[in-house]
A tleap script that builds the chain and sets N, CA, C and O, in Angstrom:
source leaprc.protein.ff14SB
mol = sequence {
  NMET SER LEU THR ASP PRO VAL ALA ASP PHE
  LEU ALA ARG ILE ARG ASN ALA ILE ARG ALA
  ARG HIE GLN LYS MET ASP VAL PRO ALA SER
  LYS LEU LYS THR GLU ILE ALA ARG ILE LEU
  LYS GLU GLU GLY TYR ILE ALA ASN TYR LYS
  ALA ALA GLU GLU ASP GLY ARG ALA VAL LEU
  ARG VAL TYR LEU LYS TYR GLY ALA ASN ASN
  GLU ALA ALA ILE ARG ASP LEU ALA ARG ILE
  SER ARG PRO GLY CYS ARG VAL TYR VAL GLY
  ARG ASP GLU ILE LYS ARG VAL GLN GLY GLY
  LEU GLY ILE SER ILE MET THR THR PRO ARG
  GLY VAL MET THR GLY ARG GLN ALA ARG ARG
  GLU GLY VAL GLY GLY GLU ILE LEU CYS GLU
  VAL CTRP
}
set mol.1.N position { 0.834 -1.060 -0.325 }
set mol.1.CA position { 0.137 -0.391 0.025 }
set mol.1.C position { 0.931 1.399 0.187 }
set mol.1.O position { 1.441 1.820 1.225 }
set mol.2.N position { 0.831 2.145 -1.076 }
set mol.2.CA position { 1.007 3.203 -1.030 }
set mol.2.C position { 0.988 4.455 -0.501 }
set mol.2.O position { 0.969 5.171 -1.502 }
set mol.3.N position { 0.981 5.138 0.425 }
set mol.3.CA position { 0.731 6.374 0.881 }
set mol.3.C position { 1.126 7.547 0.463 }
set mol.3.O position { 2.282 7.904 0.688 }
set mol.4.N position { 0.106 8.478 -0.324 }
set mol.4.CA position { 0.424 9.710 -1.002 }
set mol.4.C position { 0.919 10.985 0.238 }
set mol.4.O position { 1.561 11.988 -0.075 }
set mol.5.N position { 0.558 10.735 1.346 }
set mol.5.CA position { 0.609 11.278 2.328 }
set mol.5.C position { 0.938 10.822 3.801 }
set mol.5.O position { 0.197 10.846 4.783 }
set mol.6.N position { 1.968 10.490 3.716 }
set mol.6.CA position { 2.273 10.309 5.126 }
set mol.6.C position { 2.349 11.057 6.609 }
set mol.6.O position { 2.497 10.560 7.725 }
set mol.7.N position { 2.219 12.186 6.272 }
set mol.7.CA position { 1.960 13.020 7.871 }
set mol.7.C position { 1.059 13.110 7.713 }
set mol.7.O position { 0.753 13.772 8.705 }
set mol.8.N position { 0.086 12.957 7.131 }
set mol.8.CA position { -1.718 12.921 6.962 }
set mol.8.C position { -2.026 11.734 7.593 }
set mol.8.O position { -2.657 11.683 8.649 }
set mol.9.N position { -1.737 11.073 7.176 }
set mol.9.CA position { -1.876 9.581 8.032 }
set mol.9.C position { -1.219 9.358 9.425 }
set mol.9.O position { -1.691 8.515 10.188 }
set mol.10.N position { -0.167 10.082 9.753 }
set mol.10.CA position { 0.241 10.087 11.082 }
set mol.10.C position { -0.704 10.825 11.991 }
set mol.10.O position { -0.980 10.345 13.091 }
set mol.11.N position { -1.236 12.022 11.568 }
set mol.11.CA position { -1.786 13.172 12.604 }
set mol.11.C position { -3.255 12.364 12.433 }
set mol.11.O position { -4.038 12.528 13.368 }
set mol.12.N position { -3.555 11.780 11.678 }
set mol.12.CA position { -4.993 10.744 11.666 }
set mol.12.C position { -4.799 9.389 12.405 }
set mol.12.O position { -5.858 8.984 12.884 }
set mol.13.N position { -3.882 8.697 12.593 }
set mol.13.CA position { -3.461 7.912 13.326 }
set mol.13.C position { -3.594 8.413 14.914 }
set mol.13.O position { -4.118 7.672 15.746 }
set mol.14.N position { -3.020 9.877 15.306 }
set mol.14.CA position { -3.017 10.258 16.449 }
set mol.14.C position { -4.269 10.648 16.789 }
set mol.14.O position { -4.629 10.201 17.878 }
set mol.15.N position { -5.068 11.342 16.213 }
set mol.15.CA position { -6.399 11.735 16.283 }
set mol.15.C position { -6.902 10.440 16.425 }
set mol.15.O position { -7.084 10.419 17.642 }
set mol.16.N position { -7.231 9.406 16.034 }
set mol.16.CA position { -7.606 8.011 16.456 }
set mol.16.C position { -7.563 7.542 17.664 }
set mol.16.O position { -8.504 7.176 18.369 }
set mol.17.N position { -6.300 7.565 17.920 }
set mol.17.CA position { -5.596 6.662 19.126 }
set mol.17.C position { -6.130 7.965 20.436 }
set mol.17.O position { -6.336 7.714 21.623 }
set mol.18.N position { -6.215 8.933 19.959 }
set mol.18.CA position { -6.863 9.973 20.816 }
set mol.18.C position { -8.275 9.464 21.364 }
set mol.18.O position { -8.587 9.126 22.506 }
set mol.19.N position { -8.943 9.509 20.325 }
set mol.19.CA position { -10.713 9.148 20.614 }
set mol.19.C position { -10.349 7.915 20.847 }
set mol.19.O position { -11.499 7.525 21.047 }
set mol.20.N position { -9.767 7.041 20.980 }
set mol.20.CA position { -10.045 5.703 21.412 }
set mol.20.C position { -9.094 5.817 22.621 }
set mol.20.O position { -8.345 4.851 22.764 }
set mol.21.N position { -9.039 6.322 23.074 }
set mol.21.CA position { -8.233 6.768 24.534 }
set mol.21.C position { -6.904 5.635 24.542 }
set mol.21.O position { -6.657 4.948 25.533 }
set mol.22.N position { -6.290 5.587 23.561 }
set mol.22.CA position { -4.830 4.390 23.292 }
set mol.22.C position { -4.014 4.886 24.264 }
set mol.22.O position { -4.278 6.079 24.412 }
set mol.23.N position { -2.871 4.413 25.227 }
set mol.23.CA position { -1.450 4.723 25.748 }
set mol.23.C position { -0.664 5.200 24.734 }
set mol.23.O position { -0.266 6.365 24.708 }
set mol.24.N position { -0.370 4.238 23.749 }
set mol.24.CA position { 0.480 4.469 22.822 }
set mol.24.C position { 0.209 3.681 21.473 }
set mol.24.O position { -0.012 2.471 21.441 }
set mol.25.N position { 0.238 4.261 20.693 }
set mol.25.CA position { 0.379 4.052 18.782 }
set mol.25.C position { 1.288 3.857 18.143 }
set mol.25.O position { 2.103 4.778 18.205 }
set mol.26.N position { 1.632 2.843 17.358 }
set mol.26.CA position { 2.746 2.820 16.188 }
set mol.26.C position { 2.289 3.112 15.026 }
set mol.26.O position { 1.118 3.085 14.646 }
set mol.27.N position { 3.584 3.502 14.242 }
set mol.27.CA position { 3.062 4.603 12.778 }
set mol.27.C position { 4.359 3.965 12.113 }
set mol.27.O position { 5.354 3.644 12.763 }
set mol.28.N position { 4.213 3.809 10.617 }
set mol.28.CA position { 5.764 3.582 10.455 }
set mol.28.C position { 6.870 4.659 10.470 }
set mol.28.O position { 6.578 5.825 10.207 }
set mol.29.N position { 7.824 4.383 10.700 }
set mol.29.CA position { 9.078 5.591 10.658 }
set mol.29.C position { 9.418 5.934 9.662 }
set mol.29.O position { 9.462 5.271 8.626 }
set mol.30.N position { 9.889 7.680 9.927 }
set mol.30.CA position { 10.481 8.241 8.937 }
set mol.30.C position { 11.215 9.562 9.525 }
set mol.30.O position { 11.157 9.876 10.714 }
set mol.31.N position { 11.884 10.263 8.573 }
set mol.31.CA position { 12.650 11.036 9.508 }
set mol.31.C position { 11.667 12.458 9.822 }
set mol.31.O position { 11.578 13.040 10.904 }
set mol.32.N position { 11.083 12.755 8.737 }
set mol.32.CA position { 10.127 13.561 9.161 }
set mol.32.C position { 8.834 13.684 9.891 }
set mol.32.O position { 8.224 14.694 10.242 }
set mol.33.N position { 8.475 12.033 10.083 }
set mol.33.CA position { 7.608 11.960 11.390 }
set mol.33.C position { 8.234 12.138 12.819 }
set mol.33.O position { 7.752 12.915 13.643 }
set mol.34.N position { 9.533 11.230 13.097 }
set mol.34.CA position { 9.887 11.704 13.624 }
set mol.34.C position { 10.517 13.035 14.327 }
set mol.34.O position { 10.622 13.006 15.553 }
set mol.35.N position { 10.907 14.106 13.680 }
set mol.35.CA position { 11.016 15.562 14.081 }
set mol.35.C position { 9.719 15.964 14.284 }
set mol.35.O position { 9.665 16.742 15.236 }
set mol.36.N position { 8.653 15.752 13.778 }
set mol.36.CA position { 7.186 16.128 13.987 }
set mol.36.C position { 6.766 15.613 15.805 }
set mol.36.O position { 6.453 16.433 16.667 }
set mol.37.N position { 6.847 14.394 15.993 }
set mol.37.CA position { 7.182 13.681 17.259 }
set mol.37.C position { 8.039 14.120 18.231 }
set mol.37.O position { 7.754 14.241 19.422 }
set mol.38.N position { 9.103 14.359 17.707 }
set mol.38.CA position { 10.162 15.251 18.858 }
set mol.38.C position { 9.593 16.737 19.743 }
set mol.38.O position { 9.766 17.103 20.905 }
set mol.39.N position { 8.589 17.560 18.166 }
set mol.39.CA position { 8.484 18.647 18.525 }
set mol.39.C position { 7.136 18.616 19.508 }
set mol.39.O position { 6.792 19.461 20.334 }
set mol.40.N position { 6.582 17.541 19.198 }
set mol.40.CA position { 4.872 17.240 20.008 }
set mol.40.C position { 5.533 17.176 21.313 }
set mol.40.O position { 5.094 17.937 22.175 }
set mol.41.N position { 6.806 16.170 21.705 }
set mol.41.CA position { 6.882 15.922 23.037 }
set mol.41.C position { 7.677 17.146 23.717 }
set mol.41.O position { 7.482 17.290 24.924 }
set mol.42.N position { 8.392 17.880 23.194 }
set mol.42.CA position { 9.082 19.480 23.547 }
set mol.42.C position { 7.887 20.263 23.848 }
set mol.42.O position { 8.020 20.917 24.883 }
set mol.43.N position { 6.757 20.400 23.261 }
set mol.43.CA position { 5.872 21.269 23.511 }
set mol.43.C position { 4.841 20.943 24.398 }
set mol.43.O position { 4.032 21.722 24.903 }
set mol.44.N position { 4.954 19.435 24.586 }
set mol.44.CA position { 3.773 18.765 25.824 }
set mol.44.C position { 2.935 18.331 25.295 }
set mol.44.O position { 1.977 18.158 26.049 }
set mol.45.N position { 2.736 17.977 24.120 }
set mol.45.CA position { 1.376 17.205 23.803 }
set mol.45.C position { 1.567 15.726 23.486 }
set mol.45.O position { 0.690 15.115 22.876 }
set mol.46.N position { 2.781 15.092 23.919 }
set mol.46.CA position { 2.764 13.691 23.981 }
set mol.46.C position { 3.362 13.726 24.698 }
set mol.46.O position { 3.918 14.753 25.086 }
set mol.47.N position { 3.538 12.266 25.317 }
set mol.47.CA position { 4.355 12.127 26.870 }
set mol.47.C position { 5.855 11.759 26.109 }
set mol.47.O position { 6.932 12.236 26.466 }
set mol.48.N position { 5.714 11.063 25.291 }
set mol.48.CA position { 7.000 9.949 24.686 }
set mol.48.C position { 6.738 9.971 23.042 }
set mol.48.O position { 5.822 10.406 22.343 }
set mol.49.N position { 8.035 9.267 22.758 }
set mol.49.CA position { 7.988 8.378 21.384 }
set mol.49.C position { 9.445 7.955 21.655 }
set mol.49.O position { 10.112 8.604 22.461 }
set mol.50.N position { 10.211 6.381 20.704 }
set mol.50.CA position { 10.479 5.772 20.318 }
set mol.50.C position { 10.515 5.281 19.165 }
set mol.50.O position { 9.518 4.874 18.570 }
set mol.51.N position { 12.136 5.260 18.548 }
set mol.51.CA position { 12.101 4.727 17.312 }
set mol.51.C position { 12.303 2.827 17.851 }
set mol.51.O position { 13.111 2.613 18.755 }
set mol.52.N position { 11.548 1.631 17.244 }
set mol.52.CA position { 11.413 0.541 17.597 }
set mol.52.C position { 11.421 -0.051 16.111 }
set mol.52.O position { 11.101 0.527 15.072 }
set mol.53.N position { 11.903 -1.445 16.304 }
set mol.53.CA position { 11.508 -1.987 15.044 }
set mol.53.C position { 10.533 -3.543 15.067 }
set mol.53.O position { 10.617 -4.377 15.968 }
set mol.54.N position { 9.701 -3.647 13.943 }
set mol.54.CA position { 8.736 -4.788 14.032 }
set mol.54.C position { 8.884 -5.199 12.889 }
set mol.54.O position { 8.914 -4.538 11.851 }
set mol.55.N position { 9.026 -6.825 13.096 }
set mol.55.CA position { 8.930 -7.699 11.988 }
set mol.55.C position { 9.988 -7.083 10.653 }
set mol.55.O position { 9.583 -7.195 9.496 }
set mol.56.N position { 11.206 -6.508 10.914 }
set mol.56.CA position { 12.456 -5.705 10.350 }
set mol.56.C position { 11.606 -4.604 9.470 }
set mol.56.O position { 11.619 -4.535 8.241 }
set mol.57.N position { 10.951 -3.858 10.263 }
set mol.57.CA position { 10.378 -2.358 9.334 }
set mol.57.C position { 10.762 -1.730 10.521 }
set mol.57.O position { 10.905 -2.313 11.596 }
set mol.58.N position { 10.993 -0.071 10.243 }
set mol.58.CA position { 11.131 0.694 11.430 }
set mol.58.C position { 9.944 0.923 11.554 }
set mol.58.O position { 9.148 0.853 10.618 }
set mol.59.N position { 9.611 1.270 12.868 }
set mol.59.CA position { 8.187 2.048 13.422 }
set mol.59.C position { 8.442 2.953 14.649 }
set mol.59.O position { 9.259 2.826 15.562 }
set mol.60.N position { 7.443 3.972 14.394 }
set mol.60.CA position { 7.993 4.974 15.358 }
set mol.60.C position { 6.864 4.727 16.508 }
set mol.60.O position { 5.749 4.927 16.027 }
set mol.61.N position { 6.822 4.386 17.753 }
set mol.61.CA position { 5.620 4.317 18.744 }
set mol.61.C position { 5.726 5.747 19.425 }
set mol.61.O position { 6.717 6.349 19.840 }
set mol.62.N position { 4.732 6.006 19.412 }
set mol.62.CA position { 3.964 7.166 20.193 }
set mol.62.C position { 3.164 7.330 21.543 }
set mol.62.O position { 2.008 6.936 21.697 }
set mol.63.N position { 3.889 7.930 22.452 }
set mol.63.CA position { 3.023 7.414 24.053 }
set mol.63.C position { 2.225 8.960 24.358 }
set mol.63.O position { 2.610 10.080 24.695 }
set mol.64.N position { 1.133 8.433 24.090 }
set mol.64.CA position { 0.155 10.110 23.926 }
set mol.64.C position { -0.327 10.008 25.658 }
set mol.64.O position { -0.485 9.022 26.377 }
set mol.65.N position { -0.466 11.442 25.928 }
set mol.65.CA position { -0.576 11.988 27.300 }
set mol.65.C position { -1.809 12.502 27.541 }
set mol.65.O position { -2.380 13.320 26.819 }
set mol.66.N position { -2.136 12.134 28.329 }
set mol.66.CA position { -3.656 12.693 29.203 }
set mol.66.C position { -3.122 13.352 30.677 }
set mol.66.O position { -2.107 13.270 31.368 }
set mol.67.N position { -4.600 14.145 30.741 }
set mol.67.CA position { -4.339 15.019 31.658 }
set mol.67.C position { -5.102 14.024 32.826 }
set mol.67.O position { -5.286 12.820 32.645 }
set mol.68.N position { -5.587 14.909 34.297 }
set mol.68.CA position { -5.569 14.825 35.452 }
set mol.68.C position { -7.212 13.698 35.239 }
set mol.68.O position { -7.315 12.483 35.409 }
set mol.69.N position { -8.228 14.665 34.840 }
set mol.69.CA position { -9.510 13.897 34.235 }
set mol.69.C position { -9.473 13.107 33.146 }
set mol.69.O position { -10.589 12.994 32.640 }
set mol.70.N position { -8.265 12.271 32.357 }
set mol.70.CA position { -8.363 11.659 31.531 }
set mol.70.C position { -8.642 12.437 29.856 }
set mol.70.O position { -9.016 11.921 28.802 }
set mol.71.N position { -8.336 13.624 30.136 }
set mol.71.CA position { -8.397 14.829 28.981 }
set mol.71.C position { -6.981 14.775 28.443 }
set mol.71.O position { -5.929 14.687 29.077 }
set mol.72.N position { -7.214 14.859 26.925 }
set mol.72.CA position { -5.723 14.290 26.074 }
set mol.72.C position { -5.707 15.973 26.084 }
set mol.72.O position { -6.474 16.934 26.033 }
set mol.73.N position { -3.930 15.553 26.213 }
set mol.73.CA position { -3.120 16.744 25.705 }
set mol.73.C position { -3.506 17.554 24.456 }
set mol.73.O position { -3.623 18.779 24.429 }
set mol.74.N position { -3.731 16.523 23.193 }
set mol.74.CA position { -4.021 17.485 21.874 }
set mol.74.C position { -5.495 17.208 21.925 }
set mol.74.O position { -5.918 16.070 22.130 }
set mol.75.N position { -6.443 18.461 21.701 }
set mol.75.CA position { -7.570 18.804 21.301 }
set mol.75.C position { -7.930 18.300 20.044 }
set mol.75.O position { -8.913 17.564 19.968 }
set mol.76.N position { -7.072 18.681 18.726 }
set mol.76.CA position { -7.102 18.805 17.535 }
set mol.76.C position { -5.625 18.646 17.118 }
set mol.76.O position { -4.629 18.805 17.823 }
set mol.77.N position { -5.716 18.233 15.581 }
set mol.77.CA position { -4.984 18.217 14.762 }
set mol.77.C position { -5.156 18.658 13.421 }
set mol.77.O position { -5.718 17.778 12.769 }
set mol.78.N position { -4.902 19.648 12.767 }
set mol.78.CA position { -5.011 19.798 11.291 }
set mol.78.C position { -3.924 19.795 10.359 }
set mol.78.O position { -2.887 20.278 10.814 }
set mol.79.N position { -3.863 19.241 8.774 }
set mol.79.CA position { -2.678 19.026 7.980 }
set mol.79.C position { -3.000 20.264 7.542 }
set mol.79.O position { -4.147 20.607 7.829 }
set mol.80.N position { -2.145 21.286 6.747 }
set mol.80.CA position { -1.885 22.405 6.789 }
set mol.80.C position { -1.743 22.077 5.225 }
set mol.80.O position { -2.575 22.053 4.318 }
set mol.81.N position { -0.545 21.866 5.261 }
set mol.81.CA position { 0.270 22.045 3.334 }
set mol.81.C position { -0.131 20.130 3.097 }
set mol.81.O position { -0.030 19.193 3.889 }
set mol.82.N position { -0.587 20.190 1.668 }
set mol.82.CA position { -1.128 18.911 1.425 }
set mol.82.C position { -0.097 19.097 0.317 }
set mol.82.O position { 0.412 20.123 -0.135 }
set mol.83.N position { 0.163 17.028 -0.179 }
set mol.83.CA position { 0.935 17.378 -1.420 }
set mol.83.C position { 0.113 17.812 -2.634 }
set mol.83.O position { 0.746 18.254 -3.593 }
set mol.84.N position { -0.930 17.755 -2.696 }
set mol.84.CA position { -1.991 18.617 -3.910 }
set mol.84.C position { -2.021 20.396 -3.497 }
set mol.84.O position { -2.464 21.287 -4.222 }
set mol.85.N position { -1.460 20.541 -2.239 }
set mol.85.CA position { -1.705 22.108 -1.896 }
set mol.85.C position { -0.894 22.171 -1.003 }
set mol.85.O position { -1.063 21.799 0.158 }
set mol.86.N position { 0.564 22.905 -1.721 }
set mol.86.CA position { 1.387 23.292 -0.264 }
set mol.86.C position { 0.995 24.577 -0.140 }
set mol.86.O position { 0.429 25.399 -0.861 }
set mol.87.N position { 1.565 24.536 1.269 }
set mol.87.CA position { 1.481 26.214 1.753 }
set mol.87.C position { 2.839 26.647 2.360 }
set mol.87.O position { 3.496 26.074 3.230 }
set mol.88.N position { 3.086 27.724 1.736 }
set mol.88.CA position { 4.670 27.951 2.400 }
set mol.88.C position { 4.498 29.491 2.735 }
set mol.88.O position { 3.786 30.127 1.957 }
set mol.89.N position { 5.053 30.146 3.777 }
set mol.89.CA position { 4.820 31.319 4.442 }
set mol.89.C position { 6.243 32.241 4.425 }
set mol.89.O position { 7.261 31.590 4.188 }
set mol.90.N position { 6.365 33.312 4.593 }
set mol.90.CA position { 7.473 34.209 4.818 }
set mol.90.C position { 7.566 34.291 6.315 }
set mol.90.O position { 6.656 33.964 7.077 }
set mol.91.N position { 8.630 34.711 6.640 }
set mol.91.CA position { 8.658 34.611 8.178 }
set mol.91.C position { 7.722 35.883 8.839 }
set mol.91.O position { 7.634 36.153 10.037 }
set mol.92.N position { 7.228 36.398 8.004 }
set mol.92.CA position { 6.389 37.745 8.553 }
set mol.92.C position { 5.235 36.810 8.631 }
set mol.92.O position { 4.587 36.882 9.675 }
set mol.93.N position { 4.811 35.873 7.663 }
set mol.93.CA position { 3.683 35.884 7.719 }
set mol.93.C position { 3.089 34.536 8.715 }
set mol.93.O position { 1.934 34.172 8.495 }
set mol.94.N position { 3.720 33.971 9.565 }
set mol.94.CA position { 3.658 33.086 10.211 }
set mol.94.C position { 2.647 33.299 11.646 }
set mol.94.O position { 3.139 33.975 12.550 }
set mol.95.N position { 1.412 32.793 11.822 }
set mol.95.CA position { 0.556 33.204 12.528 }
set mol.95.C position { 0.075 32.662 13.247 }
set mol.95.O position { -0.322 31.726 12.552 }
set mol.96.N position { -0.357 32.401 14.488 }
set mol.96.CA position { -0.573 32.257 15.443 }
set mol.96.C position { -1.535 31.230 15.706 }
set mol.96.O position { -2.629 31.657 15.338 }
set mol.97.N position { -1.659 29.772 16.294 }
set mol.97.CA position { -2.484 29.363 15.977 }
set mol.97.C position { -3.539 29.131 17.468 }
set mol.97.O position { -3.097 29.017 18.611 }
set mol.98.N position { -4.750 29.110 17.140 }
set mol.98.CA position { -5.842 29.114 18.252 }
set mol.98.C position { -5.526 30.829 19.587 }
set mol.98.O position { -5.917 31.013 20.740 }
set mol.99.N position { -4.754 31.629 18.724 }
set mol.99.CA position { -4.736 32.803 19.634 }
set mol.99.C position { -3.541 32.358 20.701 }
set mol.99.O position { -3.715 32.471 21.914 }
set mol.100.N position { -2.318 31.844 20.131 }
set mol.100.CA position { -1.202 31.501 20.788 }
set mol.100.C position { -1.632 29.906 21.524 }
set mol.100.O position { -0.834 29.108 22.015 }
set mol.101.N position { -2.763 29.792 21.443 }
set mol.101.CA position { -2.833 28.261 22.373 }
set mol.101.C position { -2.126 26.968 21.876 }
set mol.101.O position { -1.578 26.043 22.475 }
set mol.102.N position { -2.383 27.300 20.292 }
set mol.102.CA position { -1.475 25.837 19.892 }
set mol.102.C position { -0.260 26.478 19.131 }
set mol.102.O position { 0.125 27.647 19.129 }
set mol.103.N position { 0.289 25.238 18.409 }
set mol.103.CA position { 1.535 25.240 17.464 }
set mol.103.C position { 1.014 25.004 16.086 }
set mol.103.O position { -0.052 24.529 15.696 }
set mol.104.N position { 2.146 25.506 15.404 }
set mol.104.CA position { 1.770 25.061 13.928 }
set mol.104.C position { 3.216 24.442 14.029 }
set mol.104.O position { 3.943 24.792 14.958 }
set mol.105.N position { 3.643 23.535 13.100 }
set mol.105.CA position { 4.804 22.947 12.811 }
set mol.105.C position { 5.782 22.992 11.447 }
set mol.105.O position { 5.089 23.075 10.433 }
set mol.106.N position { 6.618 22.972 11.289 }
set mol.106.CA position { 6.789 23.786 10.036 }
set mol.106.C position { 8.120 22.889 9.679 }
set mol.106.O position { 8.888 22.323 10.457 }
set mol.107.N position { 8.141 22.963 7.958 }
set mol.107.CA position { 9.840 22.692 7.798 }
set mol.107.C position { 10.462 24.112 7.152 }
set mol.107.O position { 9.826 24.868 6.417 }
set mol.108.N position { 11.495 24.254 7.478 }
set mol.108.CA position { 12.714 25.382 6.991 }
set mol.108.C position { 13.623 24.972 6.352 }
set mol.108.O position { 13.711 23.850 5.854 }
set mol.109.N position { 14.709 26.198 6.278 }
set mol.109.CA position { 15.885 25.391 5.777 }
set mol.109.C position { 16.787 24.990 6.981 }
set mol.109.O position { 17.847 24.390 6.802 }
set mol.110.N position { 16.442 25.256 7.915 }
set mol.110.CA position { 16.984 25.202 9.265 }
set mol.110.C position { 16.717 24.072 9.849 }
set mol.110.O position { 17.415 23.644 10.768 }
set mol.111.N position { 15.281 23.218 9.214 }
set mol.111.CA position { 15.094 22.107 9.857 }
set mol.111.C position { 13.630 22.146 10.451 }
set mol.111.O position { 13.475 23.350 10.656 }
set mol.112.N position { 12.504 21.530 10.832 }
set mol.112.CA position { 11.840 20.788 11.399 }
set mol.112.C position { 11.311 21.916 12.724 }
set mol.112.O position { 11.268 21.562 13.903 }
set mol.113.N position { 11.051 22.883 12.385 }
set mol.113.CA position { 10.788 23.703 14.300 }
set mol.113.C position { 9.069 24.375 13.973 }
set mol.113.O position { 8.433 24.596 12.943 }
set mol.114.N position { 8.782 24.538 15.494 }
set mol.114.CA position { 7.464 25.747 15.461 }
set mol.114.C position { 7.616 26.510 14.875 }
set mol.114.O position { 8.687 26.805 14.344 }
set mol.115.N position { 6.407 27.175 14.768 }
set mol.115.CA position { 6.153 28.420 13.991 }
set mol.115.C position { 6.643 29.636 14.906 }
set mol.115.O position { 6.934 30.745 14.459 }
set mol.116.N position { 6.702 29.204 16.482 }
set mol.116.CA position { 7.609 30.138 17.198 }
set mol.116.C position { 8.477 30.378 17.022 }
set mol.116.O position { 8.853 31.546 16.917 }
set mol.117.N position { 9.201 29.365 16.906 }
set mol.117.CA position { 10.663 28.963 16.702 }
set mol.117.C position { 11.554 29.683 15.470 }
set mol.117.O position { 12.657 30.223 15.555 }
set mol.118.N position { 10.515 29.465 14.059 }
set mol.118.CA position { 10.784 30.103 13.168 }
set mol.118.C position { 10.595 31.627 12.869 }
set mol.118.O position { 11.231 32.295 12.054 }
set mol.119.N position { 9.671 32.003 13.631 }
set mol.119.CA position { 9.647 33.656 13.670 }
set mol.119.C position { 10.772 34.412 14.493 }
set mol.119.O position { 11.330 35.423 14.066 }
set mol.120.N position { 11.053 33.813 15.733 }
set mol.120.CA position { 12.055 33.939 16.248 }
set mol.120.C position { 13.616 34.080 15.477 }
set mol.120.O position { 14.379 35.044 15.417 }
set mol.121.N position { 13.721 32.785 14.963 }
set mol.121.CA position { 14.810 32.690 13.781 }
set mol.121.C position { 14.958 33.509 12.859 }
set mol.121.O position { 16.018 33.957 12.420 }
set mol.122.N position { 13.571 33.802 12.434 }
set mol.122.CA position { 13.402 34.590 11.197 }
set mol.122.C position { 13.734 33.859 9.625 }
set mol.122.O position { 14.477 34.125 8.680 }
set mol.123.N position { 12.954 33.033 9.879 }
set mol.123.CA position { 12.985 32.064 8.468 }
set mol.123.C position { 11.659 31.582 8.118 }
set mol.123.O position { 11.081 31.622 9.205 }
set mol.124.N position { 10.971 31.226 7.411 }
set mol.124.CA position { 9.672 30.855 6.451 }
set mol.124.C position { 9.877 29.374 6.141 }
set mol.124.O position { 10.905 28.711 6.276 }
set mol.125.N position { 8.630 28.987 5.678 }
set mol.125.CA position { 8.599 27.454 5.210 }
set mol.125.C position { 7.640 27.089 5.219 }
set mol.125.O position { 6.714 27.901 5.204 }
set mol.126.N position { 7.384 25.742 5.248 }
set mol.126.CA position { 5.995 25.331 4.484 }
set mol.126.C position { 5.462 24.680 6.025 }
set mol.126.O position { 6.132 23.852 6.642 }
set mol.127.N position { 4.464 25.085 6.388 }
set mol.127.CA position { 3.509 24.747 7.283 }
set mol.127.C position { 3.053 23.504 7.240 }
set mol.127.O position { 2.045 23.347 6.551 }
set mol.128.N position { 3.582 22.386 7.880 }
set mol.128.CA position { 2.770 20.957 7.442 }
set mol.128.C position { 1.824 20.978 8.463 }
set mol.128.O position { 0.801 21.238 7.829 }
set mol.129.N position { 1.505 20.875 9.607 }
set mol.129.CA position { 0.346 20.684 10.627 }
set mol.129.C position { 0.100 22.237 11.544 }
set mol.129.O position { 0.612 23.335 11.324 }
set mol.130.N position { -0.686 21.906 12.410 }
set mol.130.CA position { -1.271 22.992 13.545 }
set mol.130.C position { -1.865 22.160 14.529 }
set mol.130.O position { -2.765 21.460 14.064 }
set mol.131.N position { -1.662 22.024 15.666 }
set mol.131.CA position { -1.910 21.229 16.993 }
set mol.131.C position { -2.498 22.417 17.970 }
set mol.131.O position { -2.035 23.547 18.124 }
set mol.132.N position { -3.522 21.893 18.513 }
set mol.132.CA position { -4.075 22.488 19.400 }
set mol.132.C position { -4.327 21.713 20.622 }
set mol.132.O position { -4.888 22.240 21.583 }
savepdb mol mol.pdb
quit
């Protein structure tokens, strides 16, 4: 099975796992997904992640995070830039997500980072997704 948009698949799997109240979930690993997971962990949206191997395939295992009253740390995720419609922004056009309550994850010439970091470093790029 070939996926045309592995990032959208990754986000959908996170969304589904949270709705089903899973503690962890696995996705086929890639450098980009690992970077997205790193940012989600740094920003406190997931508990942890690690690269594993199952049946000879590289797998990214993501440990989801829930609050005291079993409320998920991630309320929702949205894919912004898609293979059919890429969304690029300059450093002055990076918007705040949910009035500053969420984050945008973007690829820049300096690597994958949040919109806040990109604004601070003065670089633009492609907005992959928004998390809140």
